[in-house]
Each structure stands twice: as C-alpha cells, then as structure tokens.
TORDORO-59852 format. One record per atom (N, C-alpha, C, O, CB): residue number from 1; z, x, y; atom name. Coordinates in nm, 4 decimals. Glycine has a CB too. Layout:
% TORDORO-59852
NODE NUM Z X Y CA
...
//
This chain:
% TORDORO-59852
NODE 1 -1.5228 1.7103 0.6899 N
NODE 1 -1.4991 1.5558 0.7042 CA
NODE 1 -1.6134 1.4729 0.6371 C
NODE 1 -1.7326 1.5034 0.6410 O
NODE 1 -1.4912 1.5132 0.8631 CB
NODE 2 -1.5623 1.3680 0.5775 N
NODE 2 -1.6596 1.2700 0.5131 CA
NODE 2 -1.7325 1.1961 0.6261 C
NODE 2 -1.6767 1.1726 0.7333 O
NODE 2 -1.5833 1.1629 0.4150 CB
NODE 3 -1.8675 1.1577 0.5974 N
NODE 3 -1.9339 1.0882 0.6966 CA
NODE 3 -1.8676 0.9376 0.6995 C
NODE 3 -1.8184 0.8768 0.6044 O
NODE 3 -2.0933 1.0907 0.6662 CB
NODE 4 -1.8793 0.8995 0.8227 N
NODE 4 -1.8182 0.7595 0.8531 CA
NODE 4 -1.9287 0.6626 0.8751 C
NODE 4 -2.0472 0.6915 0.8916 O
NODE 4 -1.7229 0.7598 0.9831 CB
NODE 5 -1.8693 0.5304 0.8733 N
NODE 5 -1.9647 0.4263 0.8958 CA
NODE 5 -1.8992 0.3375 1.0013 C
NODE 5 -1.7780 0.3501 1.0190 O
NODE 5 -2.0019 0.3479 0.7624 CB
NODE 6 -1.9650 0.2531 1.0693 N
NODE 6 -1.9104 0.1775 1.1644 CA
NODE 6 -1.8873 0.0146 1.1207 C
NODE 6 -1.9853 -0.0379 1.0679 O
NODE 6 -2.0015 0.1959 1.2838 CB
NODE 7 -1.8004 -0.0459 1.1333 N
NODE 7 -1.7708 -0.1836 1.1169 CA
NODE 7 -1.7097 -0.2441 1.2524 C
NODE 7 -1.6491 -0.1733 1.3328 O
NODE 7 -1.6727 -0.1997 0.9958 CB
NODE 8 -1.7288 -0.3670 1.2684 N
NODE 8 -1.6713 -0.4631 1.3681 CA
NODE 8 -1.5586 -0.5206 1.3310 C
NODE 8 -1.5628 -0.5856 1.2265 O
NODE 8 -1.7538 -0.5646 1.4010 CB
NODE 9 -1.4452 -0.5131 1.3965 N
NODE 9 -1.3124 -0.5932 1.3578 CA
NODE 9 -1.2816 -0.6732 1.4633 C
NODE 9 -1.3052 -0.6240 1.5737 O
NODE 9 -1.1863 -0.5068 1.3263 CB
NODE 10 -1.2322 -0.7909 1.4604 N
NODE 10 -1.1726 -0.8834 1.5550 CA
NODE 10 -1.0302 -0.8595 1.5577 C
NODE 10 -0.9647 -0.8551 1.4536 O
NODE 10 -1.2011 -1.0265 1.5223 CB
NODE 11 -0.9797 -0.8439 1.6719 N
NODE 11 -0.8297 -0.8262 1.6900 CA
NODE 11 -0.8001 -0.9284 1.7896 C
NODE 11 -0.8805 -0.9762 1.8697 O
NODE 11 -0.7815 -0.6767 1.7389 CB
NODE 12 -0.6433 -0.9649 1.7729 N
NODE 12 -0.5979 -1.0594 1.8755 CA
NODE 12 -0.5865 -0.9573 1.9960 C
NODE 12 -0.5742 -0.8358 1.9803 O
NODE 12 -0.4510 -1.1433 1.8354 CB
NODE 13 -0.5925 -1.0276 2.1290 N
NODE 13 -0.5893 -0.9688 2.2403 CA
NODE 13 -0.4613 -0.8720 2.2576 C
NODE 13 -0.4662 -0.7582 2.3042 O
NODE 13 -0.5999 -1.0703 2.3362 CB
NODE 14 -0.3621 -0.9291 2.2179 N
NODE 14 -0.2474 -0.8384 2.2340 CA
NODE 14 -0.2312 -0.7150 2.1380 C
NODE 14 -0.1652 -0.6169 2.1723 O
NODE 14 -0.1287 -0.9194 2.2210 CB
NODE 15 -0.2899 -0.7233 2.0249 N
NODE 15 -0.2780 -0.6206 1.9355 CA
NODE 15 -0.3933 -0.5116 1.9856 C
NODE 15 -0.3740 -0.3919 1.9639 O
NODE 15 -0.2957 -0.6779 1.7809 CB
NODE 16 -0.4969 -0.5505 2.0439 N
NODE 16 -0.6119 -0.4594 2.1225 CA
NODE 16 -0.5371 -0.4036 2.2327 C
NODE 16 -0.5541 -0.2842 2.2574 O
NODE 16 -0.7505 -0.5460 2.1847 CB
NODE 17 -0.4572 -0.4713 2.3026 N
NODE 17 -0.3828 -0.3940 2.4236 CA
NODE 17 -0.2915 -0.2899 2.3723 C
NODE 17 -0.2960 -0.1723 2.4085 O
NODE 17 -0.2933 -0.4930 2.5160 CB
NODE 18 -0.2054 -0.3402 2.2831 N
NODE 18 -0.0822 -0.2483 2.2297 CA
NODE 18 -0.1662 -0.1342 2.1418 C
NODE 18 -0.1074 -0.0264 2.1336 O
NODE 18 0.0447 -0.3471 2.1200 CB
NODE 19 -0.2796 -0.1416 2.0831 N
NODE 19 -0.3681 -0.0337 2.0237 CA
NODE 19 -0.4133 0.0669 2.1360 C
NODE 19 -0.4090 0.1889 2.1200 O
NODE 19 -0.4993 -0.1004 1.9528 CB
NODE 20 -0.4533 0.0102 2.2417 N
NODE 20 -0.4879 0.0988 2.3593 CA
NODE 20 -0.3876 0.1783 2.4141 C
NODE 20 -0.4106 0.2951 2.4454 O
NODE 20 -0.5356 0.0264 2.4643 CB
NODE 21 -0.2565 0.1159 2.4319 N
NODE 21 -0.1349 0.1784 2.4769 CA
NODE 21 -0.0948 0.2929 2.3928 C
NODE 21 -0.0577 0.4008 2.4390 O
NODE 21 -0.0268 0.0820 2.4814 CB
NODE 22 -0.1052 0.2607 2.2501 N
NODE 22 -0.0702 0.3661 2.1538 CA
NODE 22 -0.1682 0.4722 2.1634 C
NODE 22 -0.1274 0.5883 2.1594 O
NODE 22 -0.0627 0.3155 2.0121 CB
NODE 23 -0.2999 0.4469 2.1762 N
NODE 23 -0.4165 0.5438 2.1880 CA
NODE 23 -0.3652 0.6386 2.3209 C
NODE 23 -0.3416 0.7585 2.3061 O
NODE 23 -0.5790 0.4538 2.2161 CB
NODE 24 -0.3542 0.5842 2.4245 N
NODE 24 -0.3159 0.6615 2.5574 CA
NODE 24 -0.1922 0.7313 2.5162 C
NODE 24 -0.1986 0.8534 2.5311 O
NODE 24 -0.2885 0.5628 2.6953 CB
NODE 25 -0.0889 0.6885 2.4715 N
NODE 25 0.0403 0.7667 2.4626 CA
NODE 25 0.0326 0.8812 2.3563 C
NODE 25 0.1118 0.9753 2.3602 O
NODE 25 0.1604 0.6688 2.4252 CB
NODE 26 -0.0679 0.8703 2.2586 N
NODE 26 -0.0771 0.9646 2.1349 CA
NODE 26 -0.1982 1.0599 2.1601 C
NODE 26 -0.2307 1.1484 2.0810 O
NODE 26 -0.0995 0.8781 1.9896 CB
NODE 27 -0.2648 1.0322 2.2836 N
NODE 27 -0.4166 1.1048 2.3070 CA
NODE 27 -0.4848 1.1026 2.1895 C
NODE 27 -0.5370 1.2054 2.1465 O
NODE 27 -0.4165 1.2604 2.3530 CB
NODE 28 -0.4924 0.9804 2.1215 N
NODE 28 -0.6075 0.9509 2.0246 CA
NODE 28 -0.6778 0.8462 2.0578 C
NODE 28 -0.6366 0.7644 2.1401 O
NODE 28 -0.5701 0.9288 1.8936 CB
NODE 29 -0.7938 0.8363 1.9968 N
NODE 29 -0.8890 0.7036 2.0234 CA
NODE 29 -0.8382 0.6037 1.9501 C
NODE 29 -0.7712 0.6200 1.8481 O
NODE 29 -1.0427 0.7150 1.9835 CB
NODE 30 -0.8728 0.4824 2.0065 N
NODE 30 -0.8278 0.3542 1.9430 CA
NODE 30 -0.9238 0.3638 1.7988 C
NODE 30 -0.8705 0.3206 1.6966 O
NODE 30 -0.8616 0.2028 2.0540 CB
NODE 31 -1.0331 0.4072 1.7911 N
NODE 31 -1.1060 0.3921 1.6665 CA
NODE 31 -1.0394 0.4914 1.5817 C
NODE 31 -1.0379 0.4624 1.4621 O
NODE 31 -1.2628 0.4143 1.6780 CB
NODE 32 -0.9796 0.6105 1.6186 N
NODE 32 -0.9237 0.6914 1.5002 CA
NODE 32 -0.7874 0.6155 1.4542 C
NODE 32 -0.7579 0.6171 1.3347 O
NODE 32 -0.8916 0.8573 1.5467 CB
NODE 33 -0.7128 0.5560 1.5385 N
NODE 33 -0.5934 0.4904 1.5130 CA
NODE 33 -0.6218 0.3682 1.4187 C
NODE 33 -0.5481 0.3432 1.3232 O
NODE 33 -0.5282 0.4494 1.6454 CB
NODE 34 -0.7228 0.2999 1.4475 N
NODE 34 -0.7625 0.1818 1.3811 CA
NODE 34 -0.8244 0.2333 1.2401 C
NODE 34 -0.7978 0.1696 1.1382 O
NODE 34 -0.8685 0.0956 1.4741 CB
NODE 35 -0.8945 0.3311 1.2352 N
NODE 35 -0.9269 0.3904 1.0949 CA
NODE 35 -0.8225 0.4245 1.0118 C
NODE 35 -0.8181 0.3883 0.8943 O
NODE 35 -1.0010 0.5065 1.1027 CB
NODE 36 -0.7190 0.5073 1.0774 N
NODE 36 -0.6131 0.5499 1.0020 CA
NODE 36 -0.5317 0.4155 0.9480 C
NODE 36 -0.4961 0.4117 0.8303 O
NODE 36 -0.5246 0.6494 1.0915 CB
NODE 37 -0.5066 0.3179 1.0283 N
NODE 37 -0.4407 0.2086 0.9831 CA
NODE 37 -0.5098 0.1453 0.8673 C
NODE 37 -0.4511 0.1265 0.7608 O
NODE 37 -0.4231 0.1180 1.0884 CB
NODE 38 -0.6423 0.1103 0.8887 N
NODE 38 -0.7026 0.0528 0.7904 CA
NODE 38 -0.7171 0.1459 0.6405 C
NODE 38 -0.7191 0.0853 0.5334 O
NODE 38 -0.8325 0.0143 0.8531 CB
NODE 39 -0.7254 0.2765 0.6446 N
NODE 39 -0.7319 0.3441 0.5264 CA
NODE 39 -0.5862 0.3457 0.4639 C
NODE 39 -0.5705 0.3611 0.3428 O
NODE 39 -0.7909 0.4843 0.5506 CB
NODE 40 -0.4817 0.3293 0.5506 N
NODE 40 -0.3459 0.3349 0.4786 CA
NODE 40 -0.3376 0.1758 0.4014 C
NODE 40 -0.2938 0.1563 0.2880 O
NODE 40 -0.2039 0.3665 0.6057 CB
NODE 41 -0.3882 0.0779 0.4889 N
NODE 41 -0.3712 -0.0510 0.4292 CA
NODE 41 -0.4435 -0.0660 0.3008 C
NODE 41 -0.3970 -0.1270 0.2045 O
NODE 41 -0.4138 -0.1540 0.5205 CB
NODE 42 -0.5686 -0.0031 0.3036 N
NODE 42 -0.6487 -0.0259 0.1845 CA
NODE 42 -0.5839 0.0594 0.0589 C
NODE 42 -0.5882 0.0149 -0.0558 O
NODE 42 -0.8051 0.0188 0.2158 CB
NODE 43 -0.5259 0.1810 0.0902 N
NODE 43 -0.4784 0.2490 -0.0325 CA
NODE 43 -0.3542 0.1885 -0.0723 C
NODE 43 -0.3345 0.1819 -0.1936 O
NODE 43 -0.4596 0.3982 -0.0149 CB
NODE 44 -0.2664 0.1431 0.0053 N
NODE 44 -0.1465 0.0302 -0.0518 CA
NODE 44 -0.1894 -0.0741 -0.1190 C
NODE 44 -0.1416 -0.0973 -0.2301 O
NODE 44 -0.0647 -0.0387 0.0534 CB
NODE 45 -0.2836 -0.1527 -0.0657 N
NODE 45 -0.3169 -0.2713 -0.1318 CA
NODE 45 -0.3988 -0.2342 -0.2804 C
NODE 45 -0.3891 -0.3007 -0.3835 O
NODE 45 -0.4086 -0.3615 -0.0251 CB
NODE 46 -0.4719 -0.1243 -0.2640 N
NODE 46 -0.5450 -0.0962 -0.3931 CA
NODE 46 -0.4399 -0.0428 -0.5119 C
NODE 46 -0.4720 -0.0539 -0.6302 O
NODE 46 -0.6639 0.0205 -0.3622 CB
NODE 47 -0.3227 0.0110 -0.4752 N
NODE 47 -0.2392 0.0576 -0.5531 CA
NODE 47 -0.1522 -0.0660 -0.6148 C
NODE 47 -0.0981 -0.0541 -0.7247 O
NODE 47 -0.1660 0.1603 -0.4803 CB
NODE 48 -0.1420 -0.1833 -0.5387 N
NODE 48 -0.0790 -0.3032 -0.5888 CA
NODE 48 -0.1753 -0.3680 -0.6763 C
NODE 48 -0.1370 -0.4149 -0.7835 O
NODE 48 -0.0335 -0.3965 -0.4789 CB
NODE 49 -0.3132 -0.3757 -0.6352 N
NODE 49 -0.3965 -0.4480 -0.7261 CA
NODE 49 -0.4244 -0.3807 -0.8531 C
NODE 49 -0.4494 -0.4460 -0.9545 O
NODE 49 -0.5177 -0.4785 -0.6647 CB
NODE 50 -0.4210 -0.2449 -0.8516 N
NODE 50 -0.4394 -0.1580 -0.9713 CA
NODE 50 -0.3218 -0.1695 -1.0556 C
NODE 50 -0.3376 -0.1755 -1.1775 O
NODE 50 -0.4628 -0.0113 -0.9355 CB
NODE 51 -0.1961 -0.1736 -1.0005 N
NODE 51 -0.0703 -0.1775 -1.0774 CA
NODE 51 -0.0675 -0.3197 -1.1598 C
NODE 51 -0.0194 -0.3294 -1.2727 O
NODE 51 0.0615 -0.1620 -0.9723 CB
NODE 52 -0.1256 -0.4276 -1.0874 N
NODE 52 -0.1174 -0.5579 -1.1429 CA
NODE 52 -0.2250 -0.5645 -1.2555 C
NODE 52 -0.1960 -0.6327 -1.3539 O
NODE 52 -0.1378 -0.6686 -1.0315 CB
NODE 53 -0.3354 -0.5071 -1.2528 N
NODE 53 -0.4400 -0.4850 -1.3495 CA
NODE 53 -0.3916 -0.4119 -1.4689 C
NODE 53 -0.4218 -0.4466 -1.5830 O
NODE 53 -0.5513 -0.4121 -1.2890 CB
NODE 54 -0.3111 -0.3037 -1.4396 N
NODE 54 -0.2452 -0.2373 -1.5515 CA
NODE 54 -0.1661 -0.3161 -1.6246 C
NODE 54 -0.1826 -0.3212 -1.7465 O
NODE 54 -0.1708 -0.1335 -1.5146 CB
NODE 55 -0.0621 -0.3943 -1.5581 N
NODE 55 0.0168 -0.4816 -1.6148 CA
NODE 55 -0.0484 -0.6023 -1.6947 C
NODE 55 0.0094 -0.6444 -1.7950 O
NODE 55 0.0962 -0.5242 -1.5151 CB
NODE 56 -0.1492 -0.6499 -1.6586 N
NODE 56 -0.2076 -0.7679 -1.7257 CA
NODE 56 -0.2821 -0.7008 -1.8545 C
NODE 56 -0.2905 -0.7660 -1.9586 O
NODE 56 -0.3154 -0.8566 -1.6200 CB
NODE 57 -0.3356 -0.5699 -1.8455 N
NODE 57 -0.4039 -0.5169 -1.9666 CA
NODE 57 -0.2907 -0.4893 -2.0777 C
NODE 57 -0.3109 -0.5091 -2.1976 O
NODE 57 -0.4890 -0.3777 -1.9294 CB
NODE 58 -0.1668 -0.4405 -2.0236 N
NODE 58 -0.0649 -0.4245 -2.1107 CA
NODE 58 -0.0211 -0.5498 -2.1701 C
NODE 58 0.0167 -0.5477 -2.2872 O
NODE 58 0.0384 -0.3606 -2.0497 CB
NODE 59 -0.0212 -0.6703 -2.0975 N
NODE 59 0.0176 -0.8001 -2.1528 CA
NODE 59 -0.0908 -0.8359 -2.2478 C
NODE 59 -0.0564 -0.8895 -2.3532 O
NODE 59 0.0379 -0.9109 -2.0428 CB
NODE 60 -0.2204 -0.8134 -2.2250 N
NODE 60 -0.3211 -0.8709 -2.3235 CA
NODE 60 -0.3091 -0.7787 -2.4496 C
NODE 60 -0.3522 -0.8238 -2.5558 O
NODE 60 -0.4801 -0.8725 -2.2612 CB
NODE 61 -0.2535 -0.6519 -2.4469 N
NODE 61 -0.2394 -0.5652 -2.5517 CA
NODE 61 -0.1080 -0.6144 -2.6221 C
NODE 61 -0.0898 -0.5860 -2.7405 O
NODE 61 -0.2368 -0.4150 -2.5029 CB
NODE 62 -0.0224 -0.6827 -2.5560 N
NODE 62 0.1061 -0.7097 -2.6377 CA
NODE 62 0.2078 -0.5924 -2.6090 C
NODE 62 0.3133 -0.5836 -2.6719 O
NODE 62 0.0728 -0.7186 -2.8036 CB
NODE 63 0.1724 -0.5063 -2.5148 N
NODE 63 0.2553 -0.3839 -2.4816 CA
NODE 63 0.3525 -0.4242 -2.3800 C
NODE 63 0.3388 -0.3886 -2.2629 O
NODE 63 0.1696 -0.2624 -2.4288 CB
NODE 64 0.4538 -0.4996 -2.4207 N
NODE 64 0.5458 -0.5425 -2.3209 CA
NODE 64 0.6913 -0.5195 -2.3672 C
NODE 64 0.7149 -0.4782 -2.4807 O
NODE 64 0.5211 -0.6887 -2.2878 CB
NODE 65 0.7944 -0.5483 -2.2724 N
NODE 65 0.9287 -0.5098 -2.3191 CA
NODE 65 1.0012 -0.6450 -2.2574 C
NODE 65 0.9964 -0.6871 -2.1418 O
NODE 65 0.9886 -0.3469 -2.2569 CB
NODE 66 1.0612 -0.6921 -2.3576 N
NODE 66 1.1458 -0.8242 -2.3191 CA
NODE 66 1.2499 -0.8065 -2.2040 C
NODE 66 1.2949 -0.6965 -2.1718 O
NODE 66 1.2303 -0.8754 -2.4485 CB
NODE 67 1.2800 -0.9118 -2.1514 N
NODE 67 1.3843 -0.8947 -2.0414 CA
NODE 67 1.5197 -0.8316 -2.0730 C
NODE 67 1.5777 -0.7536 -1.9974 O
NODE 67 1.4139 -1.0249 -1.9867 CB
NODE 68 1.5624 -0.8707 -2.1857 N
NODE 68 1.7075 -0.8123 -2.2367 CA
NODE 68 1.6950 -0.6877 -2.2697 C
NODE 68 1.7879 -0.6111 -2.2442 O
NODE 68 1.7709 -0.8782 -2.3576 CB
NODE 69 1.5999 -0.6494 -2.3213 N
NODE 69 1.5664 -0.5068 -2.3677 CA
NODE 69 1.5618 -0.4131 -2.2412 C
NODE 69 1.6213 -0.3056 -2.2330 O
NODE 69 1.4194 -0.5025 -2.4480 CB
NODE 70 1.4813 -0.4701 -2.1423 N
NODE 70 1.4545 -0.4029 -2.0208 CA
NODE 70 1.5862 -0.3795 -1.9243 C
NODE 70 1.6045 -0.2754 -1.8612 O
NODE 70 1.3469 -0.4859 -1.9486 CB
NODE 71 1.6608 -0.4749 -1.9234 N
NODE 71 1.7943 -0.4944 -1.8568 CA
NODE 71 1.8942 -0.3875 -1.9172 C
NODE 71 1.9627 -0.3139 -1.8461 O
NODE 71 1.8507 -0.6491 -1.8808 CB
NODE 72 1.8958 -0.3862 -2.0655 N
NODE 72 1.9707 -0.2885 -2.1246 CA
NODE 72 1.9533 -0.1450 -2.1002 C
NODE 72 2.0446 -0.0624 -2.0980 O
NODE 72 1.9594 -0.3060 -2.2439 CB
NODE 73 1.8058 -0.1180 -2.0788 N
NODE 73 1.7546 0.0151 -2.0586 CA
NODE 73 1.7873 0.0484 -1.9058 C
NODE 73 1.8171 0.1635 -1.8739 O
NODE 73 1.5933 0.0234 -2.0944 CB
NODE 74 1.7820 -0.0397 -1.8261 N
NODE 74 1.8309 -0.0110 -1.6854 CA
NODE 74 1.9775 -0.0006 -1.6673 C
NODE 74 2.0221 0.0791 -1.5847 O
NODE 74 1.7849 -0.1154 -1.5938 CB
NODE 75 2.0483 -0.0680 -1.7315 N
NODE 75 2.2027 -0.0641 -1.7331 CA
NODE 75 2.2463 0.0793 -1.8010 C
NODE 75 2.3527 0.1333 -1.7710 O
NODE 75 2.2670 -0.2001 -1.8255 CB
NODE 76 2.1636 0.1296 -1.8851 N
NODE 76 2.2040 0.2624 -1.9588 CA
NODE 76 2.1651 0.3613 -1.8561 C
NODE 76 2.2445 0.4505 -1.8263 O
NODE 76 2.1260 0.2919 -2.1095 CB
NODE 77 2.0472 0.3526 -1.7986 N
NODE 77 2.0208 0.4510 -1.7105 CA
NODE 77 2.1063 0.4706 -1.5803 C
NODE 77 2.1218 0.5822 -1.5308 O
NODE 77 1.8950 0.4324 -1.6788 CB
NODE 78 2.1628 0.3527 -1.5259 N
NODE 78 2.2377 0.3610 -1.4235 CA
NODE 78 2.3825 0.4094 -1.4583 C
NODE 78 2.4494 0.4695 -1.3742 O
NODE 78 2.2325 0.2380 -1.3605 CB
NODE 79 2.4307 0.3814 -1.5865 N
NODE 79 2.5490 0.4289 -1.6285 CA
NODE 79 2.5542 0.5957 -1.6595 C
NODE 79 2.6574 0.6626 -1.6556 O
NODE 79 2.5811 0.3455 -1.7492 CB
NODE 80 2.4262 0.6442 -1.6895 N
NODE 80 2.4247 0.7816 -1.7168 CA
NODE 80 2.3967 0.8649 -1.5922 C
NODE 80 2.3997 0.9878 -1.5994 O
NODE 80 2.3261 0.8090 -1.8214 CB
NODE 81 2.3669 0.7953 -1.4672 N
NODE 81 2.3419 0.8598 -1.3612 CA
NODE 81 2.4656 0.9368 -1.3144 C
NODE 81 2.5762 0.8834 -1.3071 O
NODE 81 2.2909 0.7715 -1.2685 CB
NODE 82 2.4431 1.0590 -1.2846 N
NODE 82 2.5803 1.1325 -1.2317 CA
NODE 82 2.6144 1.0857 -1.0914 C
NODE 82 2.5189 1.0686 -1.0156 O
NODE 82 2.5652 1.3012 -1.2256 CB
NODE 83 2.7229 1.0653 -1.0512 N
NODE 83 2.7802 1.0196 -0.9303 CA
NODE 83 2.8236 1.1374 -0.8443 C
NODE 83 2.8759 1.1178 -0.7347 O
NODE 83 2.8950 0.9280 -0.9590 CB
//
C-alpha cells in the first residue's frame, strides 16, 4: 500500500452525518470512504482535463475533422452495426 498523507476537508453537516451512516453500515472508516471518493473524483476529473488538453493539441496541429465528415462517419458506423 502506498504511503498516505493527511488533509483536512470541510463538509456540510448533513454530508458528514451521511458519511458516518455509510461507514457504520459498510464497516468501513469515514476516512477510508472519503479517500476512495476523492480518488475516484480526481481520476474522473483528470481524464476529462487530459481529454480536453489532447483535443486542444489536435486543434493547434490542425488535426481535426469537420462536422459533416464526422456525422457521415457516425451514420456509416451506425448503418454497419449488426442488429
């Protein structure tokens, strides 16, 4: 297991209460659940940001597909899909 560090997070009282209920019911600690939630959020958001950055890099290089061409490719792919 990777070493961990501590941070402080402010939560609305109702979220903290619900986190406590979830911890009790799942026999996990609030810290574990919060860590898992933050890790999932960070991974999701990083994927979005990295995708945007790749798109912007493609745009700067001129590596793009016009709307009509993209729609034609999608229509073709949909038509070729076995039913």
